[in-house]
C-alpha positions, 0 to 999 in steps of 0.5 A: 499500499502506498499513501500520500498525505497533503500535510497538517499536524495530523498529516504528520502523525499519521505518517509516523504511524504508518511508516511504524507499520511498514507502510510507504507514505509520503507527506506533501506540505504547502509550507517551506517548513515547519511554520512558526505561526500558532503557540498553544495546543490544548491537548486531552487523552484523545490527542494523547491517544492519537500521539500513543497509537502513531509516535514511537514510545520515545517520541510519545514520552518527548511529548509528555515531557515538553508539556506543560506543568500540571496547573492548580486547577484543570479547569477553563476559567471565565473572568470579567475585565476587572479580573474577577472570576466568573465561572470555570467550565471543565474541559472538552474531552477526558483528561490524560490522567492524573499526572498529565491531565488536560495539558498544553504543548507548544505547536511548532515544537510538537511538529519537530517531534513528529517530524523527527525520523520520517524527514525523508518522507515529507516534502515541504513547499509543495502543495497538493493541487488536485486529484484524479481517481481511477480503478487502479488508485489515485494520481495526486497533482502537485502544484509544481506540476509533477504527478504522483500516484497512490492507492489512498490519499489523505487531505490533512491540509487544514480549513482550506484543504485542496482535497477536501474541496474536490471531495466534498465540493458542497462543504461550507466553511463558516467566519466565526469571528472576523478579526483575531490577534495571535500573539505571546508575551514572555513570562517574566517574574514581574509578569507572573506577579502581576497576571490574576490568579486565574493564570495559575489554572489551565486557561483563561478567558476574559470578556468585557462589556464592549465586546472584546474578548481575550484567550490566554494561558501560561505555557511552563514546560514540565523540563528543558526541551533540549536536555529532553530532546537529547536524552530521548531523541538523540539527533533531534534538534527541538528548539528551546522553549522559554516560559510565555503565555499565548495570548488570543485577542478578539478586539471590539469592532470600535477598538481596531481603528484599522481597514480590513486590509490594514488589519491583515497586511498592517505593520506588527506595531499597528496590531499591537496598538489596536491590543493595547487599546482593546484592553485599556480599561482592563486589570492593570495585570492584563494590560500589562500582559498586552503591552509586553507582547512581542510585536513580532509574534503578532499573527493577524487571522480570522477564526473558521469552522467547517459545517458538519457534512452528510454522509458521503460515499467512501472511497480511496480519498478521505479527510481528516482533522481541520480539512473536515472539521475545523473546531471553534478555538474556544472548544480547545479541541482541534489538535486534538480532534486532528490526533485522534483522527490519525490514530483511528486512521493509521489503525484502519489503514494498517487493517487494511494493509494486513488483509484484516479488512478491504481497503474502502471498508477500513477507510468508511469505518474510520470515517463513521468513527470521526463523524460520530465523535466529532459532528455532535461536538460541532453541532452543540456550538452555535455555528 
């Protein structure tokens, strides 16, 4: 069996699982290298199970050791802009275990871990442009004009998935929040002392009466990433991740003061000004947090979701993760769902390769499980 994967986080995880099982695969990623965008990824047992299914033991342990230290309370805290706790909510999905419950990882570090050992099958800067199915398999066309053949094509290429658009052209993508600013601030002793107590817990959402919302979380690794990599995965260069606070700010429209063009292509200092204006009347510690955001880390984006799609006829082309069920970020389940998809699909394809089940039947089993698991969650949100 030969599998081609249009890449993403779930695609790297799947490639690890297939490679471990001796199944030939090739991963094609549109970015020229592992992306610098994105910071914290919330992790629970669903994501952990996907990683445990696909990764070698040493890389799984490296993921655990470079995740965030266990927080004071394993909850999502809702607070007002003055720093007063309004409510707490349990995280979606099961915790990993009592020692490593719901946790977070640094997105880029996780991708570096998942890339280790499969570098020879991952091709950066080579996105998939389309495909043609036939009785012989799938002919996959790359953007540079090359055509590669496979028995199976997996679209793990995110919310803008080329594979999904061809496979499920009626799938709808909705805008949740038009203007979002992702960023991070170094976690200095002064910042730690200034922040409201809720930042000792898992994750914090702050809302004000004017329409601004900030989702933020502390990242303090259990162990130095360089030392952990030297011990568990010699030869893996894992970047040093210093402690920081991840900040995702949805500024009230009137506080933006920029055109849409300027928001998405404007200067980092101008976007930092937007952030500061949005929290000008907030708790001093929250103002200090935003003031200390690294301008170079600010990334403007729009949060979108993929609406649930009615069951489709299974074939040798399928999709996983954000390509088919991009989640609202506030659910904290996007990465977990993608990684669990990867583990489930890896198991299905391994069974097919071993002759325990037919290929299409295996893919149908995966798709049914994926829809059963993720669609109720999407349908419970206000999309």
